[in-house]
C-alpha positions in Angstrom: -23.9 -14.8 74.0 -25.9 -15.2 77.2 -29.3 -15.6 78.7 -30.9 -12.7 80.5 -31.5 -13.2 84.2 -35.2 -12.6 83.5 -35.8 -16.1 82.4 -39.1 -16.9 80.9 -40.3 -20.3 81.9 -42.9 -22.8 80.8 -46.5 -22.0 81.8 -47.4 -23.3 85.2 -43.9 -22.8 86.6 -44.2 -22.2 90.4 -42.0 -21.0 93.2 -41.4 -24.6 94.3 -38.7 -24.6 91.7 -36.7 -22.2 93.9 -33.3 -23.8 94.6 -31.9 -21.6 97.3 -32.6 -23.8 100.3 -35.5 -26.0 101.6 -38.9 -24.4 101.1 -41.8 -26.4 102.5 -45.0 -26.5 100.5 -47.2 -23.6 101.4 -44.5 -21.8 103.4 -44.3 -18.0 102.8 -41.3 -17.3 100.5 -41.0 -13.5 100.4 -42.9 -10.2 99.6 -44.1 -9.7 96.1 -42.2 -6.5 95.5 -38.9 -8.0 96.7 -39.5 -11.0 94.5 -40.0 -8.7 91.5 -36.9 -6.8 92.3 -34.8 -9.9 92.4 -36.2 -11.8 89.4 -36.9 -8.9 87.1 -33.6 -7.1 88.1 -35.3 -3.9 88.9 -35.5 -1.5 91.9 -38.2 -1.7 94.5 -39.6 1.6 93.2 -39.7 0.2 89.6 -41.4 -2.9 91.0 -44.0 -0.7 92.7 -44.6 1.0 89.4 -45.2 -2.3 87.6 -47.6 -3.3 90.3 -49.5 0.0 90.2 -49.9 -0.3 86.4 -51.5 -3.8 86.8 -48.6 -5.5 84.9 -48.1 -8.2 87.6 -50.2 -11.3 87.9 -50.1 -13.8 90.8 -51.7 -17.1 89.9 -53.2 -15.5 86.8 -54.9 -12.7 88.7 -53.6 -9.0 88.6 -52.1 -8.1 91.9 -51.1 -4.5 92.9 -50.0 -5.0 96.5 -46.3 -5.2 97.0 -46.6 -6.6 100.5 -48.4 -9.7 99.3 -46.6 -12.7 100.8 -45.8 -15.3 98.1 -45.9 -19.0 98.8 -43.8 -21.7 97.0 -46.9 -22.8 95.1 -47.6 -19.3 93.6 -46.9 -18.4 90.1 -45.8 -14.8 89.2 -45.8 -13.2 85.8 -45.1 -9.8 84.3 -47.2 -8.9 81.2 -48.1 -12.5 81.1 -44.5 -13.8 81.0 -43.8 -16.2 84.0 -40.8 -15.3 86.2 -38.3 -17.7 87.8 -36.7 -16.9 91.1 -33.0 -17.7 91.5 -31.2 -17.1 94.8 -27.9 -17.4 93.1 -26.5 -17.4 89.5 -24.0 -19.9 88.1 -22.4 -19.3 84.7 -20.0 -21.3 82.6 -17.8 -19.0 80.6 -15.1 -19.9 78.0 -12.4 -17.4 78.9 -10.4 -16.1 75.9 -6.7 -15.1 76.1 -6.1 -11.6 77.2 -9.0 -11.4 79.6 -8.3 -11.2 83.4 -10.1 -13.4 86.0 -11.5 -10.6 88.1 -14.8 -8.8 88.7 -13.3 -5.3 87.9 -10.1 -4.0 86.5 -9.0 -0.5 85.6 -6.9 -1.6 82.6 -8.1 -4.9 81.2 -11.3 -6.6 80.2 -12.5 -9.0 82.9 -14.5 -12.2 82.8 -17.4 -10.4 84.4 -17.3 -7.7 81.7 -18.0 -10.4 79.1 -21.4 -11.0 80.7 -22.3 -7.4 80.1 -25.5 -6.0 81.7 -27.4 -9.3 81.9 -27.2 -9.4 85.7 -27.1 -5.7 86.8 -28.1 -6.3 90.4 -25.8 -9.3 90.9 -22.2 -9.2 92.3 -20.7 -11.8 90.1 -17.1 -13.0 90.6 -15.0 -15.9 89.2 -14.9 -19.0 91.4 -11.2 -19.8 90.7 -8.9 -17.8 88.5 -7.0 -18.4 85.2 -4.0 -16.4 84.2 -4.5 -13.6 81.7 -2.8 -15.7 79.0 -4.7 -18.9 79.9 -8.1 -19.9 78.4 -11.0 -22.1 79.2 -13.7 -22.8 81.8 -14.3 -20.1 84.3 -17.3 -20.4 86.7 -19.0 -17.1 87.5 -21.3 -16.9 90.4 -22.6 -14.8 93.3 -22.7 -17.7 95.7 -19.8 -17.4 98.0 -20.5 -20.6 99.9 -20.5 -22.7 96.7 -17.3 -21.0 95.5 -15.6 -21.7 98.8 -16.6 -25.4 98.6 -15.2 -26.0 95.1 -12.0 -24.1 95.8 -11.2 -25.6 99.2 -8.6 -28.5 99.0 -10.7 -30.3 101.6 -13.4 -30.9 99.1 -11.1 -32.4 96.5 -12.9 -30.8 93.5 -10.6 -31.5 90.5 -9.7 -29.0 87.8 -8.6 -30.5 84.5 -6.2 -28.7 82.1 -4.7 -29.2 78.7 -1.2 -27.8 78.8 1.4 -27.3 76.1 5.0 -27.4 77.5 8.3 -26.6 75.7 9.9 -29.9 76.5 8.6 -33.5 76.4 6.9 -35.0 79.5 9.3 -37.2 81.4 8.8 -40.0 83.9 10.4 -37.8 86.5 7.7 -35.3 86.0 5.0 -37.9 86.2 6.4 -39.4 89.4 6.9 -36.0 91.0 3.4 -34.8 90.2 1.9 -38.0 91.7 3.9 -37.6 94.9 3.3 -33.9 95.2 5.7 -31.3 93.9 7.7 -29.1 96.2 8.0 -25.6 94.6 11.1 -23.6 94.5 10.0 -21.5 97.5 9.5 -24.7 99.6 5.7 -24.9 99.2 4.7 -28.6 99.3 1.7 -29.3 96.9 -0.8 -32.0 97.0 -0.5 -34.9 94.6 -1.6 -34.2 91.0 -2.0 -36.1 87.8 -0.2 -35.6 84.5 -0.4 -37.6 81.3 0.8 -37.2 77.8 -1.8 -36.3 75.1 0.5 -36.0 72.1 3.1 -38.4 70.6 5.9 -35.9 71.3 4.9 -35.5 74.9 4.6 -31.7 74.7 0.8 -31.6 75.1 -0.3 -33.0 78.4 -3.4 -33.3 80.6 -3.0 -32.0 84.2 -5.5 -32.7 87.0 -5.2 -30.6 90.2 -7.2 -30.6 93.4 -5.9 -27.4 94.9 -5.2 -23.9 93.7 -1.9 -22.1 94.2 -0.8 -18.9 92.3 0.6 -19.9 88.9 0.6 -23.5 90.1 1.0 -25.4 86.9 3.7 -23.1 85.5 5.6 -23.4 88.8 5.2 -27.1 89.0 6.7 -27.7 85.5 9.3 -25.0 86.3 10.7 -27.3 89.0 11.7 -29.7 86.2 13.0 -27.0 83.9 10.0 -27.0 81.6 8.1 -23.9 80.4 4.4 -23.7 79.8 3.4 -22.3 76.4 -0.3 -22.6 76.7 -2.9 -23.6 79.3 -6.6 -24.4 78.8 -9.0 -25.4 81.6 -11.2 -28.2 80.3 -13.3 -29.1 83.3 -14.2 -28.3 86.9 -15.1 -31.5 88.8 -17.1 -33.7 86.6 -18.4 -30.9 84.4 -16.5 -30.3 81.1 -16.5 -26.9 79.2 -19.4 -26.8 76.7 -17.8 -27.3 73.3 -20.5 -25.1 71.8 -19.2 -22.1 73.7 -16.8 -20.0 71.6 -14.1 -17.9 73.4 -15.9 -15.1 75.3 -19.3 -16.8 75.3 -21.2 -18.0 78.4 -24.4 -19.7 79.5 -26.2 -20.5 82.7 -25.7 -23.9 84.4 -28.5 -26.3 85.1 -29.0 -27.9 88.6 -27.8 -31.2 87.1 -24.6 -29.6 85.8 -23.9 -28.0 89.3 -24.2 -31.4 90.8 -21.5 -32.7 88.4 -19.0 -30.1 89.6 -19.1 -31.4 93.2 -19.8 -35.0 92.5 
């Protein structure tokens, strides 16, 4: 499942919907051929071919000049279908077990592989990793600044997990998580939250605000508990879409992005 990067928008969509920074009304945005290459996911030469064949319209009028400077109020269409410019891509993916959180891997299927060729000119990567055996919400993007912000402990963006452990949750674990667990190698972690979700105390919810390699497994390991399953439910205030089956993905809206950092 997924939506092509070439989004077809409602008639009348204009470049003022661009979200990659402040664009003042009437300010030049970029050359038409560059805009086509980025929105239609084609090369500059392919964009020039589309222009030469009269397939491109600016404000409803055929335009064949690639050096035309677009403004934020302009509308661009190819074969009558309006295009939307996105500076960055943000995807919610429901990672299945057995898939690795990486852009490329020589042996295993990666989370980026699941997107297929929907974004051929984008360098997508996972903003935060899950172990190969773990499942749930992985955010894919090509926005390095945004990824840094949500992963940095200074920004306190929470990650929420449902975890199955092999021994019931104890008060000692709850107290230790709240105070900040010190791992076996001496690494002192920030405070975290853990609460029981099942009567037997073996299914729990964990909320973290930092990311350390195999963090949850190592935290429970301090108390002699093993992790049998781990599923990321949410990043910040945005929960994984329940309609996404394992391996499926979709683009995030501006409102959903705001929920992540809220």
